[in-house]
Each structure stands twice: as structure tokens, then as C-alpha cells.
C-alpha positions in Angstrom: 24.7 -0.5 -6.2 22.9 1.0 -3.5 19.9 0.6 -5.2 20.4 -3.0 -5.7 22.0 -3.8 -2.7 18.4 -2.0 -1.0 16.4 -4.2 -4.1 18.1 -7.4 -2.3 17.2 -5.9 1.5 14.0 -4.5 1.6 11.2 -6.5 -0.4 11.6 -9.8 0.1 12.3 -8.9 3.9 11.7 -5.5 5.4 8.2 -5.6 3.3 7.6 -9.4 4.6 7.4 -7.9 8.1 5.9 -4.4 7.6 2.7 -5.3 5.4 0.7 -8.5 6.7 0.0 -8.9 3.0 0.7 -7.7 -0.5 -1.5 -8.2 -3.7 0.4 -7.5 -6.6 -1.3 -8.1 -10.1 -1.3 -7.6 -13.7 2.0 -7.1 -14.0 1.7 -9.0 -17.1 -0.2 -6.6 -18.6 2.6 -3.8 -18.3 4.9 -3.9 -21.9 8.7 -4.2 -19.9 10.2 -4.1 -23.0 9.3 -0.3 -23.8 10.3 2.9 -22.4 7.5 2.7 -19.3 5.7 6.1 -17.4 3.9 4.6 -14.4 0.9 7.1 -13.6 -0.2 6.1 -9.8 -2.4 7.7 -7.5 -0.3 9.4 -4.0 -1.0 8.2 -0.8 2.0 7.7 1.0 5.1 9.9 -0.3 8.0 7.6 -1.5 6.7 4.5 0.5 4.4 4.6 -3.5 6.7 4.6 -5.8 8.8 2.1 -3.9 6.1 -0.4 -3.6 5.1 -0.2 -7.3 8.7 -0.7 -8.4 9.9 -3.4 -5.8 8.5 -6.4 -7.8 9.7 -5.3 -11.6 12.2 -7.2 -13.5 14.4 -4.0 -14.3 15.1 -0.4 -11.8 12.3 1.5 -11.2 12.9 5.3 -11.4 11.6 7.8 -9.9 11.3 11.7 -10.0 11.2 13.8 -6.6 11.0 17.7 -5.6 14.0 20.0 -6.5 14.1 21.1 -3.2 14.9 17.7 -1.9 18.6 18.2 -3.7 20.3 20.6 -2.1 22.1 19.4 0.5 25.5 17.3 -1.3 24.5 14.2 0.8 21.2 14.2 -0.3 22.1 14.5 -4.1 24.6 11.5 -3.9 22.1 8.7 -2.4 19.0 10.0 -4.5 20.9 9.7 -7.5 21.7 6.1 -6.0 18.2 5.2 -6.0 17.8 6.3 -9.1 16.0 9.7 -8.0 15.7 12.7 -10.6 14.4 16.4 -9.6 11.8 18.0 -10.6 11.4 21.7 -10.7 7.7 22.9 -9.8 6.0 26.6 -10.0 5.1 26.6 -6.4 9.1 26.4 -5.8 9.8 29.6 -7.7 9.0 29.7 -11.5 12.6 31.2 -12.2 13.5 27.5 -11.6 11.1 26.2 -13.7 13.8 26.3 -16.2 16.1 23.8 -14.8 13.2 21.8 -15.7 14.9 20.8 -19.3 18.0 19.1 -18.0 16.0 17.5 -15.8 14.1 15.9 -18.7 17.1 15.2 -20.7 18.1 13.4 -18.1 14.8 11.4 -18.4 15.0 10.6 -21.8 18.2 9.0 -21.5 16.8 6.9 -19.4 13.6 6.7 -21.8 16.2 5.4 -24.3 17.4 2.7 -22.9 13.6 1.1 -22.5 14.0 2.3 -18.7 11.2 3.7 -16.7 9.6 6.3 -14.1 7.1 6.3 -11.7 4.9 9.6 -11.8 2.9 11.0 -9.5 0.1 13.5 -11.3 -1.8 14.1 -9.0 1.2 16.3 -7.5 0.0 16.3 -3.7 0.5 13.2 -1.1 -2.8 12.8 0.6 -4.0 10.1 2.4 -7.8 9.8 1.4 -9.5 7.7 -0.7 -9.8 10.2 -2.6 -8.2 10.9 -6.9 -7.9 14.7 -7.4 -7.0 16.5 -10.9 -3.6 15.1 -12.9 -1.3 17.3 -13.5 0.1 18.1 -17.1 3.9 17.4 -16.8 3.8 13.4 -17.1 1.9 14.6 -20.4 5.2 16.8 -21.7 7.8 14.5 -20.6 5.7 11.8 -22.6 4.9 13.9 -25.6 8.9 15.0 -25.3 10.0 12.3 -25.7 8.2 10.9 -28.5 8.8 14.0 -30.4 12.0 14.9 -29.8 13.4 10.6 -30.1 10.1 9.1 -31.7 10.3 6.6 -28.6 6.6 4.7 -27.8 6.6 6.2 -24.1 4.3 3.3 -23.3 1.6 5.1 -20.2 0.5 2.3 -17.6 -1.9 3.5 -14.9 -1.7 1.7 -11.6 -3.4 2.2 -8.6 -1.9 1.7 -4.9 -4.3 0.7 -2.2 -3.6 0.8 1.0 -5.8 -0.2 4.0 -4.1 1.6 6.6 -1.4 4.0 5.0 0.6 4.5 7.8 0.0 1.2 9.8 1.9 -1.5 11.0 1.4 -5.0 9.7 -2.2 -4.0 7.3 -2.4 -4.7 3.7 -1.5 -2.7 -0.1 -3.2 -4.0 -3.1 -1.2 -2.6 -6.6 -2.9 -3.6 -9.7 -1.7 -2.5 -13.0 -4.0 -1.1 -15.7 -3.8 -1.6 -19.5 -1.2 0.6 -20.9 -1.7 3.2 -24.0 1.0 4.2 -26.4 1.7 8.1 -26.7 1.7 7.2 -29.7 -2.3 7.0 -29.7 -2.6 10.9 -28.9 0.3 12.0 -31.4 -1.2 13.1 -34.4 -3.7 15.1 -31.8 -0.8 16.8 -30.4 0.7 17.6 -34.0 -2.6 20.3 -34.3 -3.6 20.7 -31.1 -0.9 20.7 -28.1 -3.3 21.3 -25.4 -6.0 19.4 -26.3 -3.2 16.6 -26.1 -2.4 17.3 -23.1 -6.0 17.0 -21.7 -6.9 13.6 -23.3 -3.7 12.6 -22.3 -4.8 13.2 -18.5 -8.7 12.1 -19.0 -7.0 8.9 -20.3 -5.0 8.3 -17.1 -8.0 9.6 -14.8 -10.1 6.7 -16.2 -7.4 4.1 -15.7 -6.9 4.8 -12.0 -10.7 5.8 -11.9 -11.1 1.7 -12.5 -7.9 0.6 -10.0 -8.3 2.9 -7.1 -10.5 2.4 -4.3 -12.5 5.7 -4.5 -15.1 7.5 -1.7 -16.1 10.7 -3.6 -18.3 12.3 -0.6 -16.0 13.0 2.5 -18.8 12.3 4.2 -18.6 9.0 3.8 -15.3 8.4 5.0 -16.2 6.3 8.1 -19.2 4.5 6.7 -16.9 3.4 4.0 -14.6 2.7 6.3 -16.8 -0.2 8.5 -17.7 -1.4 5.1 -15.2 -2.3 3.9 -14.1 -3.9 7.0 -16.8 -6.0 7.0 -16.0 -6.9 3.5 -12.4 -7.7 4.5 -13.8 -10.3 7.5 -15.7 -12.0 5.0 -11.9 -13.0 3.5 -10.2 -16.0 5.2 -6.6 -15.8 3.4 -4.2 -18.1 4.3 -2.3 -17.9 7.3 1.2 -18.1 6.4 1.1 -16.1 2.9 2.0 -13.2 2.1 2.1 -11.9 -1.4 -0.8 -12.3 -3.9 -1.4 -11.6 -7.4 -4.9 -11.6 -7.7 -6.8 -9.1 -8.3 -10.2 -10.4 -6.0 -9.7 -8.2 -2.8 -9.1 -4.7 -4.8 -12.0 -6.0 -6.6 -14.2 -6.9 -4.2 -13.0 -3.3 -1.8 -13.8 -1.1 -5.2 -17.7 -2.5 -5.8 -17.6 -1.6 -1.5 -17.0 1.8 -2.5 -18.8 2.1 -5.3 -21.9 1.1 -4.1 -21.8 4.2 -1.3 -20.8 6.6 -3.8 -23.9 5.4 -5.9 -26.7 4.9 -3.1 -25.3 8.6 -2.0 -26.1 10.3 -5.3 -29.0 8.1 -5.7 -30.6 8.9 -2.2 -29.7 10.2 0.8 -32.6 9.4 2.7 -31.5 5.7 1.7 -27.9 6.2 2.8 -28.5 7.8 6.0 -31.1 4.3 6.5 -27.7 2.3 5.9 -24.8 4.7 8.3 -27.7 4.3 10.5 -27.7 0.5 10.9 -24.1 0.7 10.8 -23.6 2.4 13.1 -26.0 0.5 15.6 -24.4 -2.6 14.7 -21.0 -1.6 15.5 -22.2 0.2 18.5 -23.7 -3.1 20.0 -20.1 -5.0 18.8 -18.2 -2.5 20.8 -20.8 -3.0 23.9 -20.8 -6.5 23.7 -16.8 -6.3 23.8 -17.4 -8.6 20.1 -15.6 -8.4 17.0 -17.1 -8.4 13.4 -14.6 -11.0 12.2 -16.1 -13.5 14.5 -19.4 -13.0 13.2 -18.6 -12.5 9.3 -17.0 -16.1 9.3 -15.6 -19.0 10.9 -12.0 -20.3 10.7 -10.4 -23.5 10.3 -8.1 -25.5 12.1 -9.6 -23.6 15.3 -7.9 -26.1 17.8 -4.1 -26.3 15.8 -4.4 -22.0 16.4 -5.2 -22.7 20.2 -2.2 -25.5 20.1 0.0 -22.8 18.9 -1.1 -20.3 21.2 0.3 -22.3 23.8 3.2 -23.9 22.3 4.3 -21.4 20.8 4.6 -19.3 23.7 8.4 -19.9 24.8 9.2 -19.4 21.0 7.3 -15.8 21.4 8.9 -15.3 24.0 12.3 -16.1 23.5 12.1 -14.5 19.9 10.5 -10.8 21.4 13.0 -10.6 23.5 16.0 -11.4 21.2 14.4 -8.5 19.2 13.3 -6.3 22.0 15.4 -3.4 20.8 14.3 -3.5 16.8 10.5 -4.1 17.5 10.8 -0.9 20.0 13.0 1.3 18.8 11.9 2.1 15.2 8.0 2.8 16.0 9.8 5.1 19.2 11.5 6.8 16.8 8.5 7.1 14.5 6.6 8.8 17.1 8.9 11.3 18.0 10.1 12.2 14.5 7.3 12.0 12.1 4.5 14.8 12.4 2.7 14.0 9.2 1.4 10.8 8.6 2.6 10.7 5.3 5.6 10.1 5.6 5.8 7.0 8.8 5.9 4.4 6.6 8.6 5.5 4.8 10.7 6.7 8.0 9.9 3.0 9.9 10.6 1.4 7.2 13.8 3.2 6.3 15.0 3.2 10.0 14.1 0.0 10.6 16.1 -1.6 7.5 19.1 0.1 9.0 18.6 -1.0 12.9 18.1 -4.4 12.6 21.1 -4.9 9.3 23.4 -3.1 12.1 21.4 -4.8 15.5 21.9 -8.4 13.4 25.7 -8.1 12.2 26.3 -7.6 16.0 24.3 -10.3 17.2 25.9 -12.7 14.8 29.5 -11.3 15.8 29.3 -10.8 19.7 27.2 -14.5 19.8 29.9 -16.3 17.7 32.5 -14.7 20.3 31.6 -16.0 23.2 29.7 -19.0 22.1 31.7 -20.0 18.9 29.9 -21.6 15.8 27.1 -22.5 17.9 26.4 -19.0 18.9 26.4 -18.1 15.1 23.9 -20.7 14.7 21.6 -19.7 17.0 22.3 -15.9 15.5 21.0 -16.9 12.3 17.5 -17.8 13.8 17.5 -14.5 15.3 15.8 -12.8 12.6 13.2 -16.1 12.0 12.0 -15.9 15.9 11.0 -12.0 16.0 9.1 -12.7 12.7 7.6 -15.4 14.3 6.7 -13.2 17.2 4.6 -10.8 14.3 2.1 -14.2 13.5 2.2 -15.4 17.3 0.6 -12.3 18.7 -2.1 -11.9 15.6 -3.3 -15.6 16.3 -3.4 -14.8 20.4 -5.6 -12.0 19.5 -8.0 -13.6 16.7 -7.6 -16.6 19.6 -9.1 -14.5 22.7 -11.5 -12.2 20.4 -12.5 -16.0 19.0 -13.0 -17.2 22.3 -15.1 -14.3 23.7 -17.2 -15.1 21.1 -17.4 -18.7 21.9 -18.5 -18.0 25.4 -20.9 -14.7 24.8 -22.8 -17.7 22.3 -22.6 -20.3 25.1 -24.8 -17.6 27.3 -26.3 -15.5 25.5 -27.5 -16.9 22.1 -30.1 -14.7 21.7 -27.7 -11.7 20.7 -25.1 -13.8 18.7 -28.7 -14.2 16.8 -28.6 -10.6 16.6 -25.9 -9.6 15.6 -25.9 -12.0 12.8 -29.2 -10.8 11.3 -28.4 -7.3 11.4 -25.2 -8.1 9.7 -27.3 -10.2 6.8 -29.6 -7.0 6.8 -26.6 -4.9 5.9 -24.8 -6.9 3.4 -28.6 -7.9 2.0 -28.8 -3.7 1.5 -25.3 -4.3 -0.1 -26.0 -6.8 -2.3 -29.3 -4.9 -3.6 -27.1 -1.9 -5.4 -26.6 -2.7 -8.4 -23.8 -1.2 -10.2 -24.3 -0.9 -14.1 
């Protein structure tokens, strides 16, 4: 029941506030009528699994390190959220045998054509890289087939954040072609160890196709700047929030793959590209300009200026009415969360609970003091709060555009130079051909 309640609230409301856009694509590839193991990369603690499962037609199940189940209240909450414990070698060899009981519970779910999200890397790191997969997921899948004859389908799923710990950022989730465990059962019967490796190879191959990967850490800065430049070329419908297209992820992955290729091909060529990007970014910074204005021109600019002026009273009213839920989750996250891997999960959790309490109190107090009129006005509080987020984005965008327009009038040669620099960088990327 607790899971159903959160599923009703979090995906359509909390995620709509926290994430600026969600790209959730290729779910049609997933055989939802089969027992499923989703294998995903891991950047953002338990939020990765929540995001993958939030838009599935059936409940998703999770695994979590067993030490999280030590307290009675935690065990109750985690069970209500469809979380099962698993025991890892790092938590003591003497406890590993308890995985027999844990796996039995997982098999019971799979026998009902249920699903689990597995993070086979075994660690959560906020970087654009994949780590070697552990063998636990493979053992689980082969065990389900061996003991119960289950046709478990394994679905690699790429989870790509623009900024994992950032508020009003973006998330891209894409499902890869699944494979059936029965494809590997003959190998497993003859050579179990070889089958486990083959299983992980197939998962890794799928993840490499779906995850935006920057292979060399020294390229992190360069990749991030070029990815931002790629994003700035794309103009999305302003109020649209959910997308079921993979075009955005493909575009960003292409950029990352080109950086990986040019680094392997020629260090000099790679260093030359980074120097050009640094010069371009430095000139933008000194001029107080943004790449988004060099990259593209937004339509309906006059309407956006009108919105900034006409929407100011709504912004003030909405901000004041939602001041407490705007401030407190961010303040609590800053105070208590020192590890950015847990920032999003903590912010989403505290923000959801706080707003449910706050909104209920607003409705009660408004009804007591102003009757039905107050109740109806109270219902507008979350709507006004949501519009505040868009107003802030439009205001920042218009401010940057105004600065760009003024600079175009007073220093046209600077704008032309910046455009030429950007075009040169883009041409270099375009000329890097990926087989």
C-alpha cells in the first residue's frame, strides 16, 4: 500500500518538480509479461531504481545491502517499498549464506512474472564511466532458470543524468534489447564459470550502448563543456516535461564517443580541441555571455519578455505561498547530506513528505478562515509554486538573452568571433567519424 501511495504521488508530482525533463524511451522493447531483471548503471543511490520503475505498468522490486535492514522500522519501510536484502562479501563472509533465503524471496517474485532492478557494478559513483560487473545477478538469473525453469529476461538499462545531484536538471533512461537466460543455459550446464562471464559480457555490451561514457577521467571537463554545447543546440518545448524519444541521449553519447576516439587517436588533436574549448569558454565568461545564446535563438522571444513582466505578481504570490517547502528541503540536504550520491534521494523524500504536510495544513487553515473560497485558493498553492520554477527559468533565460542582444549592438565583432569559435569547435567534432 505504501508503495502504491508513493507511486501515485512521486512520479507525476515530485519528479515533475525536481527534474526539468525526463527522457524515458524504448520501453516497448521490454517483454513485460516475462520475469525481468533490469541491469542498470549506478550513479544516484536508490533514486536510480525508483526512476527506472516509476513509469513501468507493474511494481518494480529492489535489492539493497543487508545492513540497511538492521532496524525494525527500516525493515518495515523497505519491505513496504518492495526492497529485498542481499549480503555481500564486504559485509562479512559469515553472512553470505543468508543469500539463500534472500534469493528465495526474489525467486518468489520472479515466479509471478515480477521484476527486479539490479546494479551489478556493486558501487554507486557519480561519474560517466562503467565499472566491472559482479556475478551476483548472473547467479540469480541462472538459479531461477535451473530451479524453476523461469525464462528470465535481462534488460540492460542506461541511466544518464545531466547532473545527478542537481535540482531542475535532466535524466535520460533508455531500455536496451533484452536477452533470455535460456540463451546461455547450455553453456551454463557445461561451463558455469564461462556462462557467468558471458552473462556479464552481454550486460556490459548493452550498457555500453546505452550509457554516456567518458573513458578517461582527464576528459571529464572537456566532455562536460562539449555536452553542454550539444544540449544548447536543442530547443525543447518549454512546458513539456516527459519525452519518449531517445534522440537526446544519442546526441550526447555521440559527443562522448568522439572524445574517447580522438583521445585514443591523437593526444595532440585532443589537446588542441580542449585549448579551443577553453579559449571559447574563457571569452564567454569575460564577456558575461552564455553559450546558449551563441548556439540558437529561441522562438517567441517577445512573448517570453511579456511573461516575465506579466507573471511577476504570480511569481511573488507563488514564492511566498511556497516559501517553506522551497527552502527547507534544500537547507536540510545541505546540512545533513555530505555525500552527493544521496542528495537527490534525500531531497525528493523530505520534499515529498514536507509538501504533503504543508499542503494539508494550508487547505485546513484556508478552509477554517475563508471557507470554500479559502479551500479553492489553497488548491492553487502547488500550481503557483510550480509556475514559480518556470518563471525563474524564463527570467534567467531572458536576462541572458537581453545581455546578448545589447552586446550584439555594442560589440558585434565579439559576437561574430564567438560564433566563429563555436563553429570551428563544432566542425572539429563533425569531422570525427565513428565507425
